[in-house]
C-alpha positions in Angstrom: 91.2 114.5 109.0 91.3 112.4 105.8 94.5 110.7 104.5 95.0 109.6 101.0 97.8 108.8 98.5 98.2 110.4 95.1 101.1 109.7 92.8 103.0 108.0 95.5 102.7 110.9 98.1 100.7 110.6 101.3 98.5 113.6 102.0 96.4 114.7 105.0 93.4 117.0 104.5 91.6 118.9 107.1 89.4 122.0 107.4 89.6 124.9 109.9 87.4 128.0 109.9 86.1 127.3 106.4 89.6 126.8 104.9 90.9 123.5 103.6 94.5 122.4 104.2 96.4 119.9 102.1 99.6 118.7 103.9 102.4 116.2 103.8 104.2 114.8 106.8 103.1 113.7 110.2 100.2 116.1 110.5 98.4 116.6 113.8 95.8 118.9 112.4 96.7 121.7 114.8 97.7 125.2 113.7 100.6 126.9 115.6 100.8 130.7 115.7 104.2 131.9 114.5 104.0 135.7 114.4 101.8 138.6 113.6 102.8 140.4 110.4 101.7 143.8 109.2 99.2 142.4 106.7 98.3 139.0 108.2 99.2 136.6 111.0 101.4 133.6 110.2 100.7 130.0 111.3 102.3 126.6 110.7 100.6 123.2 110.7 102.1 121.1 113.4 104.1 118.2 111.9 103.6 119.1 108.3 106.5 119.2 105.8 104.5 121.0 103.1 101.2 122.8 103.2 98.8 124.5 100.8 95.4 125.9 101.8 92.5 127.7 100.3 88.7 127.8 99.8 88.7 125.3 97.0 88.5 121.5 96.4 91.2 118.9 96.8 92.1 118.8 93.1 92.7 122.5 93.0 94.8 122.3 96.2 96.8 119.4 94.7 97.6 121.6 91.7 98.7 124.4 94.1 100.8 121.9 95.9 102.5 120.7 92.7 103.3 124.3 91.8 104.6 125.2 95.3 106.8 122.1 95.5 108.0 121.9 91.9 111.6 123.0 92.5 112.1 120.8 95.6 110.7 117.8 93.8 112.9 118.5 90.8 116.1 118.3 92.9 115.0 115.0 94.5 113.2 116.0 97.7 110.7 113.2 98.6 107.4 114.1 100.4 
């Protein structure tokens, strides 16, 4: 697991089964099974406060993270 800071936010990055995860929070790097849905199974990252994932590089994941957290950051949530 790699940790780095970008724009004042600490991120953790790890890879599982060919998919890269970009997370904030106290990340353990472990996935927790939540439930099985009709189309896919749902997991959470243990200790994470926000997560984006995909088969892309860190810069693309960071852009996904900015988009996914835009509202929360606009109302003052700190990650």
